[in-house]
C-alpha positions in Angstrom: 81.9 324.9 255.6 81.0 328.2 255.3 82.9 330.7 256.2 81.4 334.3 256.6 81.4 336.4 253.6 84.1 339.0 253.3 83.1 342.3 252.6 85.5 342.7 249.6 84.5 342.1 245.7 86.5 339.3 245.0 85.4 339.0 241.4 88.1 340.2 239.4 90.7 339.0 241.5 89.7 335.4 241.4 88.8 335.9 237.8 92.1 336.8 237.2 93.5 334.1 238.9 91.1 331.4 237.0 92.3 333.1 233.8 95.7 332.1 234.2 95.5 329.0 235.4 93.5 328.0 232.5 95.9 329.6 230.0 99.0 327.4 231.5 97.1 324.5 231.4 97.1 324.0 235.5 94.3 323.6 238.4 93.2 326.6 240.1 92.2 326.2 243.7 89.8 328.5 245.1 91.5 329.8 248.3 89.5 329.0 251.7 87.4 332.2 252.7 84.3 333.5 252.0 84.7 335.7 248.7 82.1 338.0 247.8 81.2 337.3 244.3 79.7 341.6 244.1 80.2 342.4 240.2 79.0 339.2 238.1 79.9 335.3 238.5 83.0 333.8 237.5 84.1 332.0 234.2 85.4 328.9 233.5 87.5 328.0 230.4 87.7 324.7 228.0 90.5 322.4 229.7 89.6 324.2 233.2 89.9 322.5 236.4 88.8 323.7 239.4 89.5 322.7 242.9 86.9 324.8 245.4 88.2 325.0 248.8 86.8 328.5 249.5 83.3 329.5 249.9 82.3 331.3 246.2 79.0 333.9 247.7 76.4 335.1 245.1 76.0 338.7 245.8 75.4 340.1 242.4 71.0 341.3 241.4 69.4 341.2 238.1 70.8 343.5 235.8 74.4 342.1 235.7 73.8 339.5 233.5 74.5 335.6 234.4 73.5 335.1 238.1 75.2 331.9 238.4 78.7 331.9 241.3 80.5 330.0 238.2 79.5 328.9 234.8 80.6 329.8 231.3 80.3 333.1 230.6 82.2 333.2 226.6 78.9 332.2 224.4 80.3 329.8 222.6 80.8 326.0 223.8 83.5 324.9 225.7 84.9 321.4 226.8 86.8 319.3 229.0 85.7 321.1 232.4 86.2 319.6 235.6 85.1 321.3 238.8 85.7 319.4 241.8 84.4 320.2 245.6 87.2 320.9 248.3 85.5 322.1 251.4 83.7 324.8 249.8 80.6 326.0 248.3 78.6 327.9 246.4 76.4 330.1 248.7 74.0 332.5 248.3 74.3 336.2 249.9 71.9 336.7 252.7 70.9 340.3 250.9 67.7 339.7 248.8 67.2 342.7 246.1 63.8 342.6 244.4 64.1 340.2 241.2 67.3 338.6 242.0 67.8 335.6 240.8 71.1 333.8 242.5 72.3 330.6 240.9 75.4 328.2 242.4 77.3 326.4 239.4 76.1 326.5 236.2 77.6 323.8 233.2 76.4 325.6 230.1 77.2 324.9 226.6 80.3 322.4 227.7 81.1 319.1 226.1 82.4 316.9 228.4 82.3 317.7 231.9 83.0 316.5 235.2 81.8 317.4 238.7 82.5 316.0 242.0 81.7 316.5 245.6 80.2 320.0 244.4 78.0 321.3 247.4 75.9 324.1 247.3 74.3 326.7 250.1 71.2 328.8 250.9 69.7 331.0 250.6 70.0 330.6 246.6 66.8 332.1 244.5 68.3 330.1 242.1 68.9 326.8 240.9 71.8 325.2 243.0 72.9 323.7 239.9 72.4 323.5 236.5 72.8 321.3 233.6 72.4 323.4 230.3 72.7 323.1 226.9 75.7 319.8 227.6 76.8 317.0 226.6 79.1 314.2 227.8 79.3 314.7 231.5 79.4 313.0 234.9 78.2 314.1 238.0 79.0 312.3 241.4 78.6 313.2 245.2 76.7 316.2 245.2 75.3 317.9 248.2 72.8 320.7 247.0 71.2 322.4 250.0 69.8 325.1 248.6 66.6 327.4 248.2 64.1 329.4 249.7 60.6 328.2 249.5 59.9 329.6 246.2 59.4 329.1 242.8 62.9 328.9 241.0 64.8 327.5 243.6 65.5 324.4 242.3 68.0 321.9 243.7 69.6 320.2 240.2 68.6 321.5 237.4 68.7 319.8 233.3 68.2 322.3 230.8 67.3 321.7 227.0 69.8 319.8 224.7 71.4 317.7 227.2 72.3 314.3 226.8 74.9 311.2 227.6 75.5 312.4 231.2 75.5 310.2 234.4 75.5 310.9 237.9 75.3 309.0 241.3 75.7 310.0 245.1 73.3 313.4 244.9 71.2 314.4 247.7 69.6 317.9 247.0 67.8 320.1 249.5 65.7 322.4 247.9 63.2 325.4 248.1 61.2 324.3 244.2 62.0 321.2 242.5 64.3 318.9 243.7 65.5 317.4 240.4 64.1 318.7 237.0 64.1 317.9 233.6 62.7 321.0 231.5 62.6 322.6 228.4 60.9 325.9 228.4 60.9 329.6 226.7 63.3 330.6 223.8 66.5 329.6 225.2 65.1 325.5 224.4 63.6 325.8 221.4 63.5 322.0 219.7 66.2 320.9 221.8 66.5 317.3 222.6 67.6 316.0 226.0 68.3 312.3 226.2 70.1 309.8 227.1 70.6 311.0 231.2 71.2 307.9 233.9 71.3 309.2 237.5 71.7 306.8 240.5 71.5 306.3 244.7 70.0 309.9 245.5 68.1 311.6 248.2 65.4 314.0 246.5 63.9 316.2 249.3 61.7 319.7 248.3 60.6 322.8 250.8 56.8 322.8 248.6 57.2 321.5 244.8 58.2 318.5 243.2 61.3 315.9 244.6 61.5 315.2 240.7 59.7 317.0 237.3 59.9 316.6 234.2 58.7 320.0 232.3 57.7 321.3 228.7 56.2 324.4 228.0 53.9 325.9 225.2 57.3 327.8 224.0 59.7 325.5 223.1 58.6 324.3 219.7 58.7 320.3 219.1 61.3 320.0 222.1 61.8 316.5 222.9 63.1 314.5 226.5 63.5 311.3 226.5 65.8 308.0 227.7 66.2 309.2 231.0 66.7 306.5 233.8 66.4 307.3 237.6 67.2 304.8 240.2 67.2 304.4 244.2 65.7 307.2 244.8 64.3 308.8 248.0 62.7 311.8 248.1 59.9 313.9 250.4 58.0 316.8 250.1 59.4 318.6 253.5 57.0 321.4 254.6 54.0 322.2 251.8 51.6 323.7 252.2 52.1 322.8 248.0 53.8 319.6 246.5 53.8 316.5 244.3 56.6 314.1 244.8 56.5 313.2 241.3 55.4 315.3 238.3 55.7 314.7 234.3 53.8 317.2 232.4 54.1 317.7 228.7 52.3 321.3 228.4 53.9 321.7 224.9 52.0 318.5 223.6 50.0 321.0 221.0 53.2 321.7 218.8 54.9 318.3 219.4 56.8 318.4 222.3 57.4 314.5 223.6 58.4 312.9 227.0 58.8 309.3 226.6 60.6 306.8 227.7 61.1 307.5 231.1 62.2 304.8 233.8 62.1 305.5 237.4 63.5 302.3 239.6 63.5 301.8 242.9 62.1 305.3 244.4 60.5 306.2 247.9 58.8 309.2 247.2 56.9 311.0 250.4 54.3 313.5 250.6 55.3 314.5 253.7 53.8 317.9 255.4 52.4 318.8 252.2 48.5 319.4 252.8 46.8 320.1 249.6 44.4 318.3 247.9 46.2 316.5 244.5 47.8 313.1 243.5 51.4 312.1 245.0 52.4 311.3 240.8 50.7 313.4 238.2 51.8 312.1 234.7 50.1 314.1 231.2 50.8 313.9 227.8 53.8 311.2 228.4 54.9 307.6 226.3 55.9 304.6 227.7 56.6 305.7 231.7 57.8 302.4 233.5 57.7 303.1 237.5 58.9 299.6 239.1 59.4 298.9 242.6 58.0 302.4 243.8 56.5 303.4 247.2 54.4 306.3 247.0 53.4 307.7 250.5 50.9 309.9 252.4 48.3 310.8 249.0 46.4 314.0 250.1 42.8 314.0 249.6 43.9 312.7 245.6 45.1 310.2 244.2 48.5 308.1 244.3 48.9 308.2 240.7 46.6 310.7 238.3 47.4 310.0 234.3 46.1 311.9 232.0 46.1 310.8 227.8 48.8 308.9 228.5 50.2 305.5 226.4 52.4 302.7 227.5 52.3 302.9 231.6 53.6 300.8 233.6 53.6 300.8 237.3 54.5 298.3 239.9 55.1 299.0 243.7 53.4 299.9 247.1 51.3 302.8 248.1 50.7 303.5 251.6 47.7 305.6 252.4 48.7 308.5 255.5 45.5 309.7 256.0 43.2 307.9 258.4 39.6 307.8 256.6 40.3 308.3 253.5 38.3 306.2 250.6 39.7 303.3 249.1 38.1 304.1 245.4 39.9 306.6 243.9 43.7 305.5 244.1 44.1 305.7 240.7 42.8 308.5 238.3 43.2 307.0 234.2 42.0 309.6 231.9 41.8 308.3 228.4 44.8 306.9 228.6 46.2 304.0 226.1 48.2 300.5 227.0 48.7 300.4 230.6 49.4 297.6 233.3 49.5 298.9 237.0 50.4 296.5 239.6 50.1 297.9 243.2 50.0 296.5 247.2 48.0 299.0 249.0 49.4 299.6 252.9 48.2 301.8 256.0 51.0 304.2 256.9 51.7 301.6 259.2 53.1 298.7 256.3 50.3 296.5 257.0 48.3 295.5 253.9 44.7 296.6 253.5 44.7 295.4 249.8 45.9 295.5 246.1 44.8 297.4 243.1 45.8 295.6 239.6 44.4 296.6 236.3 45.4 296.2 232.4 44.5 297.7 229.3 46.2 297.0 226.1 43.2 299.3 224.2 42.6 302.9 224.6 40.0 304.2 227.5 37.4 306.9 226.1 36.7 307.5 229.5 37.4 308.5 233.2 38.5 306.0 235.4 39.0 305.8 239.0 40.5 302.5 240.7 40.1 301.2 243.9 41.6 298.1 245.5 40.8 294.6 244.7 40.5 293.1 247.8 42.4 292.4 251.4 
């Protein structure tokens, strides 16, 4: 469903119904229809159970505070929250005021949450769903079809101090990064994000990343660690930019850490992207394992470019989809330590054309450009 948006502002009416249900410890069902949220977004309470049968249209701009359709609006911590999709969706309104950042569902400062079968629909200019400074949650059956082709329109975004979260059966089609884990700006100073395990995902991005890990220069000593992702298919669908896998620790100078990242059984495709650059770009990370990965369609760059990384372990296959590409720069390692890479090199049709194997238990003081070892 996406029911057309009604003209009346339903913010106050729906919020009153949510509050009444929460005070009585009862579930609340958003009624069918296209409900316009013009004044602000809706807020959930502790112990809330909300079933989204109708569509919630985010039609509020940047001056009203929060930009979510539904989130924690108390400023404090909440607990035991359940959001269940019931045929409705979190939707962006068709208007697009300058500077508006319209998001779908926000799980913010919430301990113990369950989100099942939730859907988003564009044009959301912000995150389809964000998990921010929240712990102890489970996500299942999400369909996050959201976002326009612009920065900020991520599909599923983990931000700041998040831990002990599991999820499966997640499909994303986003404008920006499909799945992202970040610590950035003043809201995630010294944050610890860890113990997140997600499986069985389709992660398509219009023109940015299928999977992104990121720290910024303004987050103190933030840490992202112990993240495991399995069973992934991802593609850049439009271009002209994109990097299917990005692990970028920009905050390393002030002590930020990205470590113990494991990605298993992943098939990542450059798709329609046309710019030069690697399929997987990894900087200043520790103990990254890519096991049984397929990387497709490098664009006049490398399949993997790693910079100042230690403990990199890669096995899988790479598929070169541009005829005539030289085979002497498939992987680029810059000042890396302790790595083990074992890849089969194939053409776009899947025919084996060579292999690439390299192992080093020491530290490189040079940049290495690695090509095939033979047929």
